[in-house]
VEXDREN-2710 file (C-alpha; in Angstrom, 1 decimal):
% VEXDREN-2710
k/r/px/py/pz
1/MET/-11.8/-29.3/-19.6
2/ALA/-15.5/-29.1/-19.2
3/VAL/-17.0/-25.8/-17.9
4/THR/-20.5/-24.5/-17.9
5/GLU/-21.9/-23.2/-21.3
6/SER/-23.2/-20.0/-19.7
7/VAL/-19.7/-19.1/-18.5
8/THR/-17.6/-20.4/-21.3
9/GLY/-19.6/-20.2/-24.5
10/GLY/-18.8/-23.8/-25.1
11/THR/-15.1/-23.5/-26.2
12/TYR/-11.8/-23.0/-24.5
13/GLY/-11.4/-19.7/-26.2
14/GLY/-14.8/-18.6/-25.1
15/ALA/-14.0/-19.8/-21.5
16/ARG/-10.8/-17.7/-21.5
17/ALA/-12.6/-14.7/-22.9
18/ALA/-15.3/-14.9/-20.2
19/HIS/-12.6/-15.4/-17.5
20/GLU/-10.7/-12.3/-18.7
21/GLY/-13.8/-10.2/-19.1
22/ILE/-15.0/-10.9/-15.5
23/LEU/-11.6/-10.0/-14.1
24/ARG/-11.4/-6.8/-16.2
25/ARG/-14.9/-5.7/-15.0
26/GLN/-13.9/-6.5/-11.4
27/SER/-10.9/-4.3/-11.7
28/ALA/-12.9/-1.5/-13.2
29/ARG/-15.8/-1.6/-10.8
30/GLU/-14.6/-2.9/-7.4
31/SER/-12.7/-1.1/-4.6
32/ARG/-8.9/-0.8/-4.5
33/ALA/-9.3/-2.6/-1.1
34/ARG/-9.3/-5.9/-2.9
35/THR/-6.7/-8.3/-1.5
36/TYR/-7.0/-11.9/-2.5
37/ALA/-8.2/-11.0/-6.0
38/ARG/-5.0/-9.2/-6.8
39/ALA/-2.7/-12.2/-6.0
40/LEU/-5.2/-14.9/-7.3
41/PRO/-6.5/-13.8/-10.7
42/ILE/-9.0/-16.7/-10.9
43/VAL/-12.8/-16.8/-11.4
44/PRO/-14.3/-19.7/-9.4
45/VAL/-17.4/-21.2/-10.9
46/ARG/-17.6/-24.6/-9.2
47/ALA/-16.0/-26.1/-6.1
48/ARG/-16.1/-29.3/-4.1
49/GLY/-14.0/-30.3/-1.2
50/LEU/-10.4/-29.2/-1.8
51/THR/-11.0/-28.4/-5.5
52/ILE/-12.0/-25.2/-7.3
53/GLU/-12.7/-25.0/-11.0
54/GLY/-12.3/-21.6/-12.7
55/ALA/-14.3/-20.0/-15.5
56/ASP/-11.3/-20.8/-17.8
57/GLY/-11.6/-24.5/-17.1
58/ARG/-8.6/-24.8/-14.9
59/ARG/-8.7/-26.7/-11.6
60/TYR/-7.0/-25.8/-8.4
61/LEU/-6.3/-27.4/-5.0
62/ASP/-7.5/-24.8/-2.6
63/CYS/-5.3/-24.4/0.5
64/LEU/-6.7/-21.0/1.3
65/SER/-10.2/-22.4/2.3
66/GLY/-11.8/-19.1/2.6
67/ALA/-9.0/-17.9/5.0
68/GLY/-9.8/-20.9/7.2
69/THR/-13.6/-20.6/6.9
70/LEU/-14.2/-24.0/5.1
71/ALA/-13.4/-26.6/7.7
72/LEU/-15.1/-29.2/5.5
73/GLY/-14.0/-27.8/2.2
74/HIS/-16.3/-26.4/-0.5
75/ASN/-19.9/-27.6/-0.6
76/HIS/-19.7/-30.5/1.7
77/PRO/-22.8/-32.7/1.5
78/VAL/-23.7/-32.4/5.2
79/VAL/-23.6/-28.6/4.9
80/LEU/-25.6/-28.5/1.8
81/GLU/-28.2/-30.9/3.3
82/ALA/-28.5/-28.7/6.4
83/ILE/-29.0/-25.6/4.3
84/ARG/-31.6/-27.3/2.0
85/LYS/-33.5/-28.5/5.1
86/VAL/-34.0/-25.0/6.4
87/LEU/-34.9/-23.7/2.9
88/ASP/-37.4/-26.4/2.4
89/SER/-39.0/-26.0/5.8
90/GLY/-40.3/-22.5/5.2
91/ALA/-38.5/-21.3/8.3
92/PRO/-37.6/-17.6/8.5
93/LEU/-34.0/-16.9/7.3
94/SER/-33.2/-13.9/9.5
95/VAL/-34.8/-13.5/12.9
96/LEU/-32.6/-10.9/14.8
97/ASP/-32.1/-12.4/18.2
98/LEU/-35.4/-14.4/18.5
99/ALA/-35.2/-18.0/19.6
100/THR/-35.6/-20.6/17.0
101/PRO/-35.2/-24.4/16.8
102/VAL/-32.3/-23.8/14.4
103/LYS/-30.5/-21.5/16.9
104/ASP/-31.2/-23.8/19.8
105/ALA/-29.6/-26.7/17.9
106/PHE/-26.6/-24.6/17.1
107/ILE/-26.0/-23.5/20.7
108/THR/-26.5/-27.1/22.0
109/GLU/-23.9/-28.4/19.5
110/LEU/-21.5/-25.5/20.2
111/PHE/-21.7/-26.0/24.0
112/ARG/-21.0/-29.7/23.5
113/THR/-17.6/-28.8/22.0
114/LEU/-16.4/-26.1/24.4
115/PRO/-13.4/-26.6/26.6
116/PRO/-14.1/-28.2/30.0
117/GLY/-14.7/-25.5/32.6
118/LEU/-16.4/-23.2/30.2
119/ALA/-19.3/-25.1/28.8
120/ASP/-20.9/-25.6/32.2
121/ARG/-21.2/-21.9/32.9
122/ALA/-21.1/-20.3/29.5
123/ARG/-23.2/-17.6/27.9
124/VAL/-23.2/-16.9/24.2
125/GLN/-23.6/-13.5/22.4
126/PHE/-24.5/-13.5/18.7
127/CYS/-22.8/-10.6/16.9
128/GLY/-22.6/-9.2/13.5
129/PRO/-21.5/-11.9/11.0
130/ALA/-17.8/-11.1/11.0
131/GLY/-15.2/-12.2/13.5
132/THR/-14.0/-8.6/14.0
133/ASP/-17.4/-7.7/15.5
134/ALA/-17.1/-10.6/17.9
135/VAL/-13.7/-9.1/19.0
136/GLU/-15.4/-5.7/19.5
137/ALA/-18.1/-7.3/21.5
138/ALA/-15.5/-9.1/23.7
139/PHE/-13.7/-5.8/24.4
140/LYS/-16.9/-4.1/25.3
141/LEU/-17.9/-7.0/27.5
142/VAL/-14.7/-7.2/29.6
143/ARG/-14.7/-3.4/29.9
144/ALA/-18.2/-3.4/31.2
145/ALA/-17.6/-6.3/33.6
146/THR/-14.3/-5.0/35.1
147/GLY/-14.9/-1.2/34.9
148/ARG/-11.5/-0.9/33.4
149/THR/-10.6/0.2/29.9
150/GLY/-7.1/-1.0/28.7
151/ILE/-6.5/-4.1/26.7
152/LEU/-3.3/-6.3/26.6
153/ALA/-2.4/-7.7/23.2
154/PHE/0.6/-9.1/21.5
155/THR/3.0/-8.2/18.7
156/GLY/2.1/-9.9/15.5
157/ALA/-1.5/-10.2/16.4
158/TYR/-4.4/-9.9/14.0
159/HIS/-8.0/-9.6/15.4
160/GLY/-10.0/-7.9/12.6
161/MET/-10.5/-4.8/10.6
162/THR/-12.8/-2.6/12.7
163/THR/-11.2/0.1/14.8
164/GLY/-11.1/-1.6/18.1
165/ALA/-9.9/-4.9/16.6
166/LEU/-7.2/-3.1/14.6
167/ALA/-6.1/-1.3/17.7
168/ALA/-5.2/-4.7/19.2
169/SER/-3.5/-6.0/16.1
170/GLY/0.1/-5.8/15.2
171/GLY/-0.1/-3.0/12.7
172/ALA/-1.9/-0.6/15.0
173/GLY/-1.2/3.2/15.3
174/ASP/-2.3/5.4/18.1
175/VAL/-4.2/3.1/20.5
176/ARG/-5.3/2.3/24.0
177/VAL/-3.7/-1.1/23.9
178/ALA/-0.5/-2.3/25.6
179/ARG/1.7/-4.4/23.3
180/LEU/3.4/-7.4/24.7
181/PRO/6.0/-9.8/23.1
182/TYR/4.6/-13.0/21.6
183/PRO/7.1/-15.8/21.9
184/GLN/8.5/-17.4/18.7
185/ASP/11.5/-19.5/17.9
186/TYR/12.6/-18.2/14.5
187/ARG/12.5/-14.5/15.0
188/CYS/12.5/-14.3/18.8
189/PRO/12.2/-10.7/20.0
190/PHE/14.9/-11.5/22.6
191/GLY/17.2/-13.2/20.2
192/VAL/17.0/-16.5/22.2
193/GLY/14.0/-18.5/21.1
194/GLY/12.8/-21.8/22.5
195/PRO/11.7/-22.2/26.1
196/ARG/14.1/-19.5/27.3
197/GLY/12.6/-17.0/24.9
198/ALA/9.1/-17.9/26.0
199/GLU/10.1/-17.5/29.6
200/LEU/11.5/-14.0/28.9
201/ALA/8.3/-13.0/27.1
202/ALA/6.2/-14.2/30.1
203/ARG/8.5/-12.4/32.6
204/TRP/8.2/-9.2/30.6
205/THR/4.4/-9.5/30.7
206/GLU/4.5/-10.1/34.5
207/THR/6.7/-7.1/35.0
208/VAL/4.4/-4.8/33.0
209/LEU/1.5/-5.9/35.1
210/ASP/3.1/-5.6/38.5
211/ASP/5.5/-2.6/38.0
212/PRO/3.6/0.5/39.2
213/LYS/5.8/2.6/36.9
214/SER/5.3/0.5/33.8
215/GLY/2.7/2.9/32.4
216/VAL/0.2/0.2/32.0
217/PRO/-2.7/0.3/34.5
218/LEU/-4.5/-3.0/35.3
219/PRO/-6.3/-3.8/32.1
220/ALA/-9.9/-4.9/31.3
221/GLY/-8.6/-8.0/29.5
222/MET/-5.9/-9.8/27.6
223/ILE/-6.5/-11.1/24.1
224/LEU/-4.3/-13.6/22.3
225/GLU/-4.3/-16.1/19.5
226/PRO/-3.2/-19.7/20.4
227/VAL/-1.6/-19.7/17.0
228/GLN/-1.0/-16.4/15.3
229/GLY/-2.2/-16.8/11.7
230/GLU/-1.7/-13.5/9.9
231/GLY/1.4/-13.0/12.1
232/GLY/3.1/-15.8/10.3
233/VAL/1.7/-19.1/11.6
234/ILE/3.3/-19.0/15.0
235/PRO/2.0/-21.5/17.6
236/ALA/2.1/-20.3/21.2
237/PRO/4.2/-22.5/23.4
238/ASP/1.9/-24.5/25.7
239/ASP/3.8/-23.6/28.9
240/TRP/3.7/-19.9/28.0
241/LEU/0.0/-20.0/27.4
242/ARG/-0.5/-21.7/30.8
243/ARG/1.6/-18.9/32.3
244/MET/-0.6/-16.2/30.7
245/ARG/-3.6/-18.0/32.2
246/ARG/-2.1/-17.9/35.7
247/LEU/-1.0/-14.3/35.4
248/THR/-4.4/-13.1/34.3
249/ALA/-6.3/-15.3/36.7
250/ASP/-4.2/-14.1/39.7
251/ARG/-4.9/-10.5/38.8
252/SER/-8.6/-10.9/37.9
253/ILE/-7.9/-10.0/34.2
254/PRO/-10.3/-11.8/31.8
255/LEU/-8.4/-13.8/29.3
256/ILE/-9.8/-13.6/25.7
257/ALA/-8.9/-16.4/23.3
258/ASP/-9.3/-15.5/19.7
259/GLU/-10.2/-18.8/18.1
260/ILE/-11.6/-17.3/14.9
261/GLN/-9.1/-19.1/12.7
262/THR/-7.7/-21.7/15.0
263/GLY/-11.1/-23.2/16.1
264/VAL/-13.1/-26.2/14.9
265/GLY/-10.3/-28.7/14.7
266/ARG/-7.9/-26.6/12.6
267/THR/-4.8/-27.2/14.9
268/GLY/-5.4/-30.8/15.9
269/ALA/-7.7/-30.1/18.8
270/PHE/-11.3/-28.8/18.6
271/TRP/-10.2/-25.5/20.1
272/ALA/-6.5/-24.6/20.0
273/VAL/-6.4/-23.7/23.8
274/GLU/-7.0/-27.3/24.5
275/HIS/-3.4/-28.2/23.6
276/SER/-2.3/-26.4/26.7
277/GLY/-5.3/-27.3/28.9
278/VAL/-6.2/-23.6/29.3
279/THR/-9.8/-22.5/29.8
280/PRO/-10.2/-18.9/28.8
281/ASP/-12.8/-16.6/30.3
282/VAL/-13.9/-15.4/26.8
283/MET/-13.7/-17.0/23.4
284/VAL/-14.3/-15.2/20.1
285/LEU/-15.4/-17.5/17.3
286/SER/-16.2/-17.1/13.6
287/LYS/-15.1/-18.5/10.3
288/ALA/-15.6/-22.3/10.4
289/ILE/-18.4/-22.1/13.0
290/GLY/-20.8/-20.9/10.3
291/GLY/-20.1/-23.9/8.0
292/SER/-18.9/-21.5/5.2
293/LEU/-21.6/-18.9/5.9
294/PRO/-21.2/-15.7/7.9
295/LEU/-21.5/-16.2/11.7
296/ALA/-19.7/-14.9/14.7
297/VAL/-20.2/-15.3/18.4
298/VAL/-18.6/-14.5/21.8
299/VAL/-18.7/-17.3/24.4
300/TYR/-17.9/-16.2/28.0
301/ARG/-18.2/-17.1/31.7
302/ASP/-21.6/-16.3/33.1
303/ASP/-20.3/-14.0/35.8
304/LEU/-19.1/-11.6/33.0
305/ASP/-22.7/-11.3/31.7
306/VAL/-23.3/-7.7/32.7
307/TRP/-24.8/-6.6/29.4
308/GLU/-27.7/-4.2/29.3
309/PRO/-30.3/-5.1/26.7
310/GLY/-29.1/-3.9/23.3
311/ALA/-25.5/-3.2/24.6
312/HIS/-24.2/-5.0/21.6
313/ALA/-26.5/-5.9/18.7
314/GLY/-26.6/-6.5/15.0
315/THR/-29.2/-6.9/12.4
316/PHE/-27.8/-10.1/10.9
317/ARG/-27.1/-12.0/14.2
318/GLY/-30.0/-14.2/13.4
319/ASN/-28.7/-15.9/10.2
320/GLN/-30.5/-19.2/10.3
321/LEU/-28.8/-20.7/7.3
322/ALA/-25.4/-20.1/8.9
323/MET/-26.5/-21.6/12.2
324/ALA/-27.8/-24.7/10.4
325/ALA/-24.6/-25.0/8.4
326/GLY/-22.6/-24.4/11.5
327/THR/-24.4/-27.1/13.5
328/ALA/-23.7/-29.6/10.7
329/THR/-20.0/-28.6/10.5
330/LEU/-19.4/-28.7/14.3
331/ALA/-21.2/-32.1/14.6
332/HIS/-19.3/-33.6/11.6
333/VAL/-15.9/-32.5/12.9
334/ARG/-16.7/-33.9/16.3
335/GLU/-18.3/-37.2/15.3
336/ASN/-15.6/-38.0/12.7
337/ALA/-12.6/-37.0/14.9
338/LEU/-11.4/-34.6/12.2
339/ALA/-9.5/-32.6/14.7
340/GLU/-7.4/-35.6/15.6
341/ARG/-6.8/-36.4/12.0
342/ALA/-5.7/-32.8/11.4
343/GLY/-3.1/-33.2/14.1
344/LEU/-1.7/-36.4/12.6
345/LEU/-1.8/-35.2/9.0
346/GLY/-0.4/-31.8/9.9
347/ALA/2.6/-33.4/11.7
348/ARG/3.3/-35.5/8.6
349/LEU/3.1/-32.5/6.3
350/LEU/5.4/-30.5/8.6
351/ALA/8.0/-33.2/8.5
352/GLN/7.8/-33.4/4.7
353/LEU/7.9/-29.7/4.2
354/ARG/10.8/-29.2/6.5
355/ARG/12.9/-31.2/4.0
356/LEU/12.7/-28.0/1.9
357/GLN/15.0/-26.3/4.4
358/ASP/17.7/-28.9/3.6
359/ASP/17.4/-28.3/-0.1
360/PHE/16.8/-24.6/-0.5
361/THR/18.6/-21.7/1.3
362/CYS/15.6/-19.5/0.6
363/VAL/13.4/-21.6/2.9
364/GLY/14.2/-20.2/6.4
365/ASP/11.6/-21.9/8.6
366/VAL/8.6/-24.3/8.4
367/ARG/6.2/-24.3/11.3
368/GLY/2.6/-24.7/12.4
369/ARG/0.2/-26.8/14.3
370/GLY/-2.3/-29.3/12.7
371/LEU/-3.5/-28.1/9.3
372/MET/-2.3/-24.5/9.9
373/ILE/1.2/-24.4/8.3
374/GLY/3.6/-21.7/7.3
375/VAL/6.7/-21.8/5.1
376/GLU/8.9/-18.7/5.6
377/LEU/10.9/-17.5/2.7
378/VAL/14.2/-15.6/3.4
379/ASP/16.8/-13.9/1.3
380/PRO/19.5/-16.5/0.5
381/GLU/21.9/-13.7/-0.2
382/GLY/21.3/-12.1/3.1
383/GLU/23.8/-11.9/5.9
384/GLU/25.1/-15.4/6.9
385/PRO/24.0/-16.3/10.4
386/ALA/26.6/-16.9/13.0
387/GLY/27.8/-20.5/13.7
388/ASP/27.9/-23.6/11.6
389/ALA/24.4/-23.9/10.1
390/GLU/24.5/-27.6/9.4
391/GLU/25.6/-28.3/13.0
392/HIS/22.9/-26.0/14.4
393/THR/20.3/-27.9/12.2
394/ARG/21.5/-31.3/13.4
395/LYS/21.2/-30.1/17.1
396/ALA/17.8/-28.6/16.5
397/ARG/16.4/-31.7/15.1
398/ALA/18.0/-33.9/17.8
399/HIS/16.7/-31.6/20.5
400/GLY/13.2/-30.7/19.3
401/ASP/9.9/-32.4/19.4
402/GLY/6.9/-31.9/17.1
403/ASP/6.3/-28.4/18.5
404/VAL/9.9/-27.2/18.4
405/VAL/10.8/-25.9/15.0
406/ALA/14.0/-27.4/13.5
407/VAL/15.5/-25.1/10.9
408/ALA/18.1/-25.5/8.3
409/ARG/20.8/-23.3/6.9
410/GLY/20.6/-19.8/8.1
411/ALA/17.7/-20.5/10.5
412/ALA/17.3/-19.7/14.1
413/VAL/17.9/-22.6/16.5
414/SER/17.5/-22.5/20.3
415/GLY/16.5/-24.6/23.2
416/TRP/19.7/-26.3/24.3
417/GLU/22.3/-25.2/26.7
418/GLY/25.7/-23.8/25.7
419/ASP/25.1/-22.8/22.1
420/ALA/25.0/-19.3/20.6
421/ARG/21.9/-18.8/18.7
422/PRO/22.3/-18.0/15.0
423/GLY/20.2/-15.2/13.6
424/PRO/17.7/-15.7/10.8
425/ARG/18.2/-14.3/7.3
426/PRO/16.1/-11.3/6.2
427/ALA/12.5/-12.0/5.2
428/ALA/11.9/-12.2/1.4
429/PRO/8.4/-11.1/0.5
430/GLU/9.3/-11.0/-3.2
431/LEU/10.3/-14.6/-3.1
432/ALA/7.1/-15.5/-1.2
433/SER/5.0/-13.8/-3.8
434/ALA/6.9/-15.6/-6.5
435/VAL/6.3/-18.9/-4.8
436/GLN/2.6/-18.1/-4.5
437/ARG/2.4/-17.3/-8.3
438/ALA/4.4/-20.5/-9.1
439/CYS/1.9/-22.5/-7.0
440/LEU/-1.0/-21.0/-8.8
441/GLU/0.6/-21.9/-12.1
442/ARG/0.8/-25.5/-10.8
443/GLY/-2.9/-25.5/-9.7
444/LEU/-2.3/-24.8/-6.0
445/ILE/-3.9/-21.8/-4.1
446/VAL/-2.0/-20.6/-1.1
447/GLU/-2.1/-17.5/1.1
448/LEU/0.7/-15.2/2.2
449/GLY/1.2/-13.8/5.7
450/GLY/3.8/-13.0/8.3
451/ARG/5.4/-9.8/9.4
452/HIS/6.7/-8.9/5.9
453/ALA/4.3/-11.1/3.9
454/GLY/7.1/-13.5/3.6
455/VAL/5.3/-16.6/4.8
456/VAL/3.5/-19.0/2.5
457/ARG/0.5/-20.2/4.4
458/LEU/-1.5/-23.5/4.0
459/LEU/-5.0/-23.8/5.4
460/PRO/-6.4/-26.9/3.7
461/PRO/-9.8/-28.2/4.7
462/LEU/-9.9/-30.9/7.5
463/THR/-11.3/-33.3/4.9
464/ILE/-8.2/-33.3/2.7
465/THR/-7.2/-36.9/1.8
466/ASP/-3.7/-38.4/2.0
467/GLU/-3.5/-38.4/-1.8
468/GLN/-4.5/-34.7/-2.0
469/ALA/-2.0/-33.8/0.8
470/ALA/0.8/-35.5/-1.2
471/ALA/-0.2/-33.5/-4.2
472/VAL/-0.1/-30.2/-2.2
473/VAL/3.4/-31.0/-1.0
474/ASP/4.6/-32.0/-4.5
475/ARG/3.2/-28.8/-6.1
476/LEU/4.5/-26.5/-3.3
477/ALA/8.0/-28.2/-3.4
478/ASP/8.1/-27.8/-7.2
479/ALA/7.1/-24.1/-7.0
480/VAL/9.8/-23.5/-4.4
481/ALA/12.4/-25.3/-6.6
482/ALA/11.4/-23.3/-9.7
483/VAL/11.7/-20.0/-7.8
484/ALA/15.0/-21.0/-6.2
485/ARG/16.4/-21.9/-9.6
486/ASP/15.3/-18.7/-11.3
487/PRO/13.8/-16.0/-9.1
488/ALA/13.8/-13.4/-12.0
489/ALA/11.5/-15.6/-14.1
490/HIS/8.8/-15.5/-11.4
491/ARG/8.8/-11.7/-10.8
492/ALA/5.4/-10.1/-10.7
493/GLY/4.0/-9.2/-14.1
494/PRO/0.9/-7.2/-14.9
495/ARG/-1.8/-8.1/-12.5
496/ARG/-4.7/-6.0/-13.8
497/PRO/-6.9/-7.6/-16.4
498/GLU/-6.8/-4.4/-18.5
499/ASP/-3.0/-4.9/-18.8
500/ARG/-3.5/-8.4/-20.2
501/LYS/-3.7/-9.1/-23.9
502/GLU/-6.9/-10.4/-25.3
503/PRO/-6.8/-14.0/-26.5
504/ASP/-6.5/-14.4/-30.2
505/ASP/-9.7/-16.4/-30.4
END
C-alpha cells in the first residue's frame, strides 16, 4: 500500500521499520500514563472520514473517533475549509475571552441547537480546552449560585480527570460527593432491571434527598450523563431522567447534564437529554463541539450567572480555530440531519450486533443509543444464570422495544411481570481485550470501557456510510468468533516496541 516517502523510506520494509521505531521511541520517552497507545500500537499518518492509514501502510476503520470527538470523522472538508478560512484571514488565533466574529458565530450556532427552554435564557462560559475543566466550572458555578457545597453523582459515572471531576466519577476515593444508583438493565444494582429497577433507583434518590438522617445535606447540584460512556454505554431510561428533573426542580437543585460525549448528534438527538424532553439547568460540552480541536464550554440558565470577574478563567479559552471548526461541525450536523441518521443507523447496528448474543455465550449484552454502542463480554464458563436462558431471551425480545435491551444466554432480562430475573455472568475483561486485539488485526479500531473494562465500545463518526457500517459489523463479528473459538490464541503478547523483534529487512 502507498505511504509517504518521508515516513516509509519508499518500501514496505522501510515503512515497517519507521513504524516500529516511532513506537519504540514513544515507549522510551513518553509517560507511563499512556492509555490508548498501549492497546492500539499504530502510528497514524493520514486520515479521512472513518479511515486511518498507519505509517506501516495498513488502513483501519476508526470506531474510536478521538473518544467521540470526531462527529464528522477525520479531516472533514467543511472543517478543513473553516480552519483554512481563519488562517488565511490573518485573524488572531488565541484571544483569551475577547469578543471576535469567529466566537460570535460559534455562540450563535451553538444557541441555535440548544434544547428548548435553555437557549432563550442561556449564558455560556468558555473554559480551558478539556471537558474536565468544564465540569469543574459547572461545580463552581452551582456552588456559588446556591451557597451549598455537596454534589450528587451516580455510580459508573465518568466526568474527567481533574480532582473535582474525578470526585464525581465512579472510581473516586475520599470525596464530598454523594453516590446514587444509576439504573441499568443488565447489571441492575437492585437485581431487578427494567422499569422496576429504574423506579427503585429513583426512589432511593428521593429518599436520600428527603430523609433528614440520610447523611446527605441538600446539595449544590446533581450531575449525570444521559448515556454513561466510560461506565459501559448505559443509556438512562427516559422516565428515570424525567424523574430526576422533577426531583431536582422541586428542591431547587441545579441539574447538570454532562453531554461531553453524548452531544452533537451522537445518540440520535442533537443533545441526548432531548430524548426524554428534559431541559437541564447546566450543560457541560466538549469533544465534538470543537470540530476535532480542543474546546469546552458550560451553558447554563441566566439566573445562575453569579460569577465574579475571573472566577473561572483559562488562557486557551479563546481558541479561534476550534471555534471555527466547531461552528462548521454544529451547522453541518444540524443542516444534514445527521443526528436523525445516527438514530436510525444505530438502531440497525444494535439489531445486527444483538445476533452475536444468540451465537456466542461470551457476548452477554449489546446496548446503546444512536452511534454510541457497547458489546459486553462475559465469562462463558461463569456461573449459569437462573432460569431457562432461551425462554428469557424470547420473552425479552417480545417485551422490549428499541430502548429495552434483549439479551441472550446468561443475560439479565427484566421488565415483565411474574418472571424471576436471571443474573448476568461475570464480566470478562481479558476476552474484551482479546476482541479489541482481534479487531485491530482485522483493521478495526474499537475502545474498551465498562466497570471491568469488559465492554467493547463503538463510537463511529456520524458520517459513516451504510457500506462502512456493514464492514464494521462484519469485522467485529469475525473478531468475536475468532476469540470465542480460541481465546488462548488471542491472549496479550508483548506490547512494548522494545519487546518486538526488528523486521528482517
